[in-house]
PLY file of the C-alpha trace (Angstrom):
ply
format ascii 1.0
element vertex 263
property float x
property float y
property float z
element edge 262
property int vertex1
property int vertex2
end_header
0.80 -41.67 8.44
-1.70 -42.45 5.64
-1.08 -45.92 4.19
-3.94 -45.97 1.71
-3.72 -46.00 -2.09
-1.72 -43.14 -3.67
-3.82 -40.28 -4.96
-6.59 -40.90 -2.42
-7.15 -38.19 0.19
-6.82 -39.46 3.78
-10.13 -39.70 5.69
-8.94 -37.26 8.37
-8.11 -34.67 5.70
-11.51 -35.12 4.04
-13.20 -34.70 7.42
-11.29 -31.47 8.20
-12.15 -30.05 4.79
-15.83 -30.95 5.21
-15.98 -29.38 8.69
-14.26 -26.22 7.43
-16.64 -25.98 4.50
-19.66 -26.42 6.75
-18.34 -23.74 9.10
-17.87 -21.28 6.26
-21.36 -22.01 4.94
-22.90 -21.42 8.38
-20.96 -18.18 8.79
-22.19 -16.97 5.40
-25.78 -17.66 6.48
-25.32 -15.63 9.67
-23.31 -12.81 8.06
-23.80 -12.95 4.28
-20.87 -11.65 2.21
-21.39 -8.11 0.98
-19.54 -5.44 -0.95
-16.98 -3.59 1.16
-18.17 -0.31 -0.32
-21.90 -0.30 -1.07
-22.89 -3.38 1.01
-24.59 -5.13 -1.91
-24.53 -8.94 -1.76
-21.38 -10.58 -3.16
-20.25 -14.15 -3.67
-17.36 -13.86 -1.21
-16.30 -11.88 1.84
-13.69 -9.13 1.56
-14.52 -8.09 -2.00
-16.28 -5.45 -4.06
-19.41 -5.94 -6.11
-19.02 -5.70 -9.91
-20.44 -2.16 -9.99
-17.99 -0.80 -7.41
-15.09 -2.76 -8.89
-15.73 -1.20 -12.31
-15.46 2.25 -10.71
-11.90 1.63 -9.51
-9.54 3.03 -12.14
-6.59 0.68 -11.74
-3.18 1.83 -12.98
-2.01 -0.64 -15.60
1.00 -0.76 -17.89
2.45 1.13 -19.60
3.77 3.24 -16.74
6.94 5.23 -16.09
9.35 2.72 -14.60
10.56 5.29 -12.07
7.52 7.34 -11.00
4.84 4.75 -11.79
2.68 7.33 -13.58
0.60 6.08 -16.53
2.03 6.59 -20.01
0.01 7.02 -23.23
1.49 4.06 -25.12
3.73 1.02 -24.77
7.18 1.13 -26.39
8.15 -2.45 -25.61
10.99 -1.69 -23.19
11.73 0.11 -19.93
10.31 3.61 -20.24
11.15 6.63 -18.11
8.89 9.65 -18.27
10.08 13.18 -19.01
9.14 14.15 -15.44
11.47 11.50 -13.98
14.31 12.53 -16.28
13.88 16.23 -15.47
13.73 15.68 -11.70
14.87 12.20 -10.63
13.41 11.21 -7.25
15.43 10.04 -4.25
13.75 6.63 -4.47
14.33 4.08 -7.24
10.82 3.12 -8.33
7.22 3.82 -7.30
3.98 1.98 -7.96
0.35 2.63 -7.01
-2.74 0.46 -7.28
-5.13 2.98 -8.81
-5.88 6.59 -9.63
-7.08 8.61 -6.64
-10.58 9.19 -7.92
-14.00 7.51 -8.07
-14.39 4.41 -5.95
-10.75 4.27 -4.87
-10.95 7.75 -3.38
-14.12 6.75 -1.50
-12.49 3.56 -0.20
-9.33 5.35 0.95
-11.39 7.95 2.82
-13.49 5.23 4.50
-10.30 3.49 5.59
-8.38 6.60 6.60
-11.09 8.67 8.28
-13.79 6.07 9.01
-11.52 3.42 10.58
-12.74 0.77 8.15
-10.28 -1.94 9.16
-12.26 -4.53 7.21
-10.67 -3.10 4.04
-7.19 -4.25 5.06
-7.18 -7.64 3.37
-8.43 -6.29 0.04
-5.94 -3.42 0.13
-3.15 -5.84 0.98
-3.95 -8.00 -2.03
-4.05 -4.97 -4.30
-0.71 -3.68 -2.98
0.88 -7.11 -3.35
-0.23 -7.33 -6.98
0.69 -3.74 -7.90
4.13 -4.04 -6.34
4.92 -7.60 -7.32
8.13 -6.75 -9.22
9.34 -4.35 -6.55
8.59 -6.74 -3.68
10.71 -9.48 -5.23
13.94 -8.01 -3.81
12.52 -6.14 -0.80
14.18 -6.85 2.56
11.91 -4.82 4.83
8.68 -2.83 4.63
8.62 0.62 6.26
5.47 2.75 6.63
5.43 6.53 6.28
5.05 7.66 9.92
2.45 10.00 11.42
3.23 12.67 13.98
2.55 11.74 17.59
-0.39 14.14 17.87
-2.02 13.06 14.63
-1.62 9.43 15.69
-3.33 10.19 19.00
-6.17 11.94 17.21
-6.67 9.27 14.52
-5.79 6.28 16.76
-3.95 4.48 13.98
-1.46 5.10 11.20
-3.04 4.01 7.92
0.37 3.44 6.31
1.38 1.16 9.20
-1.86 -0.83 8.87
-1.23 -1.29 5.14
2.39 -2.27 5.79
1.41 -4.82 8.40
-1.13 -6.42 6.06
1.35 -6.45 3.18
3.92 -8.06 5.47
1.39 -10.69 6.53
0.52 -11.56 2.94
4.09 -11.60 1.58
6.15 -12.77 4.55
8.46 -9.74 4.19
9.29 -8.29 7.63
7.98 -4.86 8.61
9.81 -2.25 10.68
7.20 0.27 11.94
9.53 2.16 14.30
12.65 2.76 12.23
11.40 5.92 10.54
9.77 8.67 12.61
8.52 12.23 12.29
10.56 14.82 14.14
7.76 17.40 14.12
4.10 17.73 13.30
3.33 19.13 9.86
0.33 21.04 8.62
-2.37 19.16 6.76
-1.36 19.12 3.10
-4.89 19.12 1.72
-5.11 21.84 -0.92
-1.37 22.62 -0.90
0.54 23.01 -4.15
3.61 20.95 -4.99
6.21 23.42 -3.65
4.16 24.06 -0.52
4.03 20.35 0.24
7.76 20.00 -0.28
8.52 22.82 2.16
5.96 21.50 4.63
7.67 18.10 5.02
11.28 19.30 4.70
13.22 18.04 7.73
10.15 16.36 9.20
11.55 12.81 9.23
14.52 11.01 10.71
15.73 7.48 11.25
16.00 6.23 14.81
19.49 5.12 15.91
18.38 1.50 16.17
16.67 1.86 12.81
19.95 2.87 11.17
21.52 -0.40 12.20
18.52 -2.46 11.16
18.11 -0.86 7.72
21.72 -0.22 6.69
22.40 -1.90 3.36
18.81 -3.15 3.04
16.30 -2.77 0.21
13.33 -0.91 1.70
9.73 -0.73 0.53
8.23 2.56 1.70
4.43 2.31 2.01
1.84 5.11 2.09
-1.86 5.38 1.33
-1.77 8.09 -1.38
0.98 9.65 -3.49
-0.20 13.16 -4.29
2.85 15.16 -5.40
5.40 12.70 -4.02
6.78 15.27 -1.54
6.27 13.06 1.52
7.76 9.85 0.13
10.58 11.90 -1.41
11.46 13.38 2.01
11.34 9.91 3.61
13.47 8.37 0.86
16.16 11.03 1.27
16.41 10.28 4.99
16.62 6.54 4.34
19.29 6.94 1.67
21.44 9.24 3.85
21.26 6.57 6.58
22.79 3.94 4.31
19.75 2.15 2.92
20.74 0.46 -0.34
17.50 0.92 -2.27
14.16 2.58 -1.62
11.03 1.73 -3.58
7.58 3.20 -2.94
4.19 1.50 -2.93
0.82 3.19 -2.40
-2.87 2.44 -2.73
-3.55 5.45 -4.93
-1.84 8.16 -6.93
-2.99 11.61 -7.97
-2.15 11.67 -11.66
-3.31 15.17 -12.58
-2.33 18.67 -11.57
-5.45 18.91 -9.41
-4.42 18.10 -5.83
-7.48 16.24 -4.62
-8.22 15.58 -0.97
-5.56 13.12 0.21
0 1
1 2
2 3
3 4
4 5
5 6
6 7
7 8
8 9
9 10
10 11
11 12
12 13
13 14
14 15
15 16
16 17
17 18
18 19
19 20
20 21
21 22
22 23
23 24
24 25
25 26
26 27
27 28
28 29
29 30
30 31
31 32
32 33
33 34
34 35
35 36
36 37
37 38
38 39
39 40
40 41
41 42
42 43
43 44
44 45
45 46
46 47
47 48
48 49
49 50
50 51
51 52
52 53
53 54
54 55
55 56
56 57
57 58
58 59
59 60
60 61
61 62
62 63
63 64
64 65
65 66
66 67
67 68
68 69
69 70
70 71
71 72
72 73
73 74
74 75
75 76
76 77
77 78
78 79
79 80
80 81
81 82
82 83
83 84
84 85
85 86
86 87
87 88
88 89
89 90
90 91
91 92
92 93
93 94
94 95
95 96
96 97
97 98
98 99
99 100
100 101
101 102
102 103
103 104
104 105
105 106
106 107
107 108
108 109
109 110
110 111
111 112
112 113
113 114
114 115
115 116
116 117
117 118
118 119
119 120
120 121
121 122
122 123
123 124
124 125
125 126
126 127
127 128
128 129
129 130
130 131
131 132
132 133
133 134
134 135
135 136
136 137
137 138
138 139
139 140
140 141
141 142
142 143
143 144
144 145
145 146
146 147
147 148
148 149
149 150
150 151
151 152
152 153
153 154
154 155
155 156
156 157
157 158
158 159
159 160
160 161
161 162
162 163
163 164
164 165
165 166
166 167
167 168
168 169
169 170
170 171
171 172
172 173
173 174
174 175
175 176
176 177
177 178
178 179
179 180
180 181
181 182
182 183
183 184
184 185
185 186
186 187
187 188
188 189
189 190
190 191
191 192
192 193
193 194
194 195
195 196
196 197
197 198
198 199
199 200
200 201
201 202
202 203
203 204
204 205
205 206
206 207
207 208
208 209
209 210
210 211
211 212
212 213
213 214
214 215
215 216
216 217
217 218
218 219
219 220
220 221
221 222
222 223
223 224
224 225
225 226
226 227
227 228
228 229
229 230
230 231
231 232
232 233
233 234
234 235
235 236
236 237
237 238
238 239
239 240
240 241
241 242
242 243
243 244
244 245
245 246
246 247
247 248
248 249
249 250
250 251
251 252
252 253
253 254
254 255
255 256
256 257
257 258
258 259
259 260
260 261
261 262
């Protein structure tokens, strides 16, 4: 117990802080911090350089409160887009960090196809910030599952990695096994909206144990990219039929035009 004057840091604490600072400085000399995308020098690890950061088109307010799509102007209150009114989704609200173009598209592809696990911390921070309001009443985080064969081929589920990092940063528990795919689906790259919807119809189910764990809970469904919303819509319907109280959706990126880019 420190018995020194109030407001004075204990010697042991000062020593720990000095040792930690020296260790960080030595590590930076051995492996200098660099941009996660272009590898240019940066002031800190796990970040982007100013040039790459400026090429990420973050989704900011105003957005549709339901679909999370950008809106042209702010009206000063909760706004629901015409698309959400015309065809309400099975989930309550969705949010995404950025548009799926430019630097964000490059980063997602590096993570998804290049196994760039060093992007996890940055992505987790972005997801936490983008979904701050939705995470406030979230009970459990659930990733969109991959089929068994695609998981074997890729070696990891990108949605599960994102969910695990988000759970680590927020303290909200994650349930990676509750939701599962019942069958493999075709790659949706290049598919139109209706084709994607038919492709994932009946492709998900909730495990028996998962039903008990998630019943009455508020679930955050996590994926890497929302393209047409067909996949998260199919997952949300399964979760709702199983007794989940509320389903919100959080993703790294969102395709916000009619062009279905590579996702």
